[in-house]
C-alpha positions as CSV (number, residue, x, y, z in Angstrom):
1,M,0.1,0.0,-0.1
2,R,1.5,3.2,-0.9
3,V,1.0,6.4,1.0
4,K,1.7,10.0,0.2
5,V,2.9,12.0,3.1
6,S,3.5,16.3,2.6
7,R,5.3,18.2,4.8
8,K,4.4,22.4,4.2
9,A,7.5,24.9,4.2
10,H,8.5,28.7,3.2
11,F,11.0,30.7,2.1
12,N,11.6,34.4,1.3
13,A,13.7,35.1,-1.9
14,A,14.1,37.4,-4.3
15,H,15.0,37.0,-8.1
16,R,14.4,38.6,-12.2
17,L,13.7,36.6,-14.8
18,Y,15.5,37.8,-17.8
19,R,17.6,36.7,-20.6
20,P,21.0,38.0,-20.8
21,D,21.4,36.9,-25.0
22,W,17.6,39.0,-25.0
23,S,17.6,43.0,-25.5
24,A,16.2,45.1,-23.1
25,A,12.8,45.5,-24.7
26,Q,12.7,41.6,-25.7
27,N,12.9,40.8,-21.6
28,Q,10.5,43.9,-21.3
29,E,8.3,42.3,-23.1
30,V,8.6,38.7,-22.3
31,F,8.9,39.4,-18.3
32,G,7.1,42.8,-17.5
33,L,7.0,43.9,-14.0
34,C,9.0,40.4,-13.3
35,N,12.1,42.2,-15.3
36,N,12.8,44.7,-13.2
37,P,16.7,45.4,-12.8
38,N,16.6,45.8,-9.1
39,Y,14.9,42.4,-8.4
40,H,11.8,42.0,-6.8
41,G,10.8,39.3,-3.9
42,H,8.1,36.4,-3.3
43,N,7.0,34.7,-0.1
44,Y,7.1,31.2,-1.5
45,E,5.0,28.3,0.5
46,L,6.6,24.6,-0.6
47,I,4.3,21.2,-0.5
48,V,7.0,18.1,-0.8
49,S,4.9,14.8,-0.9
50,V,7.0,11.9,-0.7
51,T,4.9,8.7,-1.9
52,G,6.1,5.1,-0.6
53,E,5.3,1.7,1.1
54,I,4.5,2.3,4.7
55,D,7.2,0.6,6.8
56,P,5.6,-2.3,8.8
57,V,7.7,-1.3,11.7
58,T,7.7,2.2,12.3
59,G,4.3,2.8,10.4
60,Y,5.8,5.5,8.7
61,V,6.3,6.4,5.0
62,M,8.9,8.9,5.8
63,D,9.8,9.8,9.2
64,M,8.4,13.1,9.2
65,K,11.1,15.1,11.4
66,V,13.7,13.3,8.4
67,L,11.4,15.2,6.0
68,K,11.9,18.8,7.7
69,D,15.1,18.4,8.0
70,L,15.7,17.4,5.0
71,I,13.7,20.9,3.6
72,K,15.6,23.2,6.0
73,S,19.1,22.1,4.7
74,E,18.7,21.7,0.7
75,V,16.1,24.4,0.8
76,E,15.3,27.2,3.3
77,E,18.7,27.3,4.0
78,A,20.2,27.6,0.5
79,F,16.9,29.8,-0.6
80,D,15.4,32.1,2.3
81,H,16.4,35.3,2.0
82,K,18.9,35.1,-0.8
83,N,18.8,36.8,-4.4
84,L,18.6,33.7,-6.4
85,N,19.9,35.0,-9.3
86,V,23.0,36.3,-7.5
87,E,23.4,34.0,-4.3
88,V,22.3,30.5,-5.8
89,H,24.9,28.4,-8.1
90,E,22.0,26.8,-9.9
91,F,20.4,30.1,-11.3
92,K,23.7,31.7,-12.4
93,T,22.6,30.4,-15.8
94,L,18.8,29.1,-14.8
95,N,15.9,31.7,-15.3
96,P,14.3,31.7,-11.6
97,T,10.8,31.1,-12.6
98,A,8.2,29.3,-10.6
99,E,8.6,26.2,-12.8
100,N,12.7,26.1,-12.8
101,I,13.0,26.7,-8.7
102,A,10.2,23.8,-8.5
103,V,12.6,20.9,-10.6
104,V,15.8,22.6,-9.1
105,I,14.4,22.1,-5.4
106,F,13.3,18.3,-6.7
107,D,16.6,17.8,-7.5
108,K,18.3,18.7,-4.6
109,L,15.5,16.8,-2.2
110,K,15.0,13.3,-4.7
111,P,19.1,12.4,-4.3
112,H,18.5,12.1,-0.2
113,L,15.4,9.5,-0.7
114,D,14.9,5.8,-1.0
115,A,15.1,5.2,-4.5
116,T,11.5,3.5,-4.1
117,M,10.0,6.5,-3.0
118,D,8.1,8.9,-5.3
119,L,8.3,13.0,-4.6
120,E,6.6,16.0,-5.7
121,V,7.1,19.4,-5.2
122,V,4.3,22.2,-5.3
123,L,5.8,25.7,-5.1
124,Y,3.9,28.8,-4.7
125,E,4.8,31.9,-6.1
126,T,1.9,33.8,-5.1
127,P,-1.3,32.8,-3.5
128,R,-3.1,32.3,-6.8
129,N,0.2,31.1,-8.4
130,Y,1.7,27.7,-8.2
131,V,3.3,25.0,-9.8
132,T,3.6,21.3,-9.6
133,Y,6.5,18.9,-10.3
134,S,7.0,15.3,-9.3
135,G,9.7,14.3,-11.9
């Protein structure tokens, strides 16, 4: 029997959406206000879900404290109160859209999970705008 367990987390970060290979006009046309050269910030909400078999000994799919600590070390400490474009190496050459941030979070967490477990990352950039990535 496979069960999904989830943990919520959050982080605050600034970013700018732009492509250095595009003109200023094209960046403005495509990314609008998100292209502000002085950056802009979001209060990101994150839901990390792990699906797997229930361990017959512990009754857990995954110890939630382990998941909490993993999110803290791999996501919150790496992204919270950071300028994603400037301070997070994954975004030095990758546009930090919500879609790309969700994929980076997935890629940071997945290696720490048992290979039999499925991972899903839901990232809210605003209360109305969110993305889901599950590999």
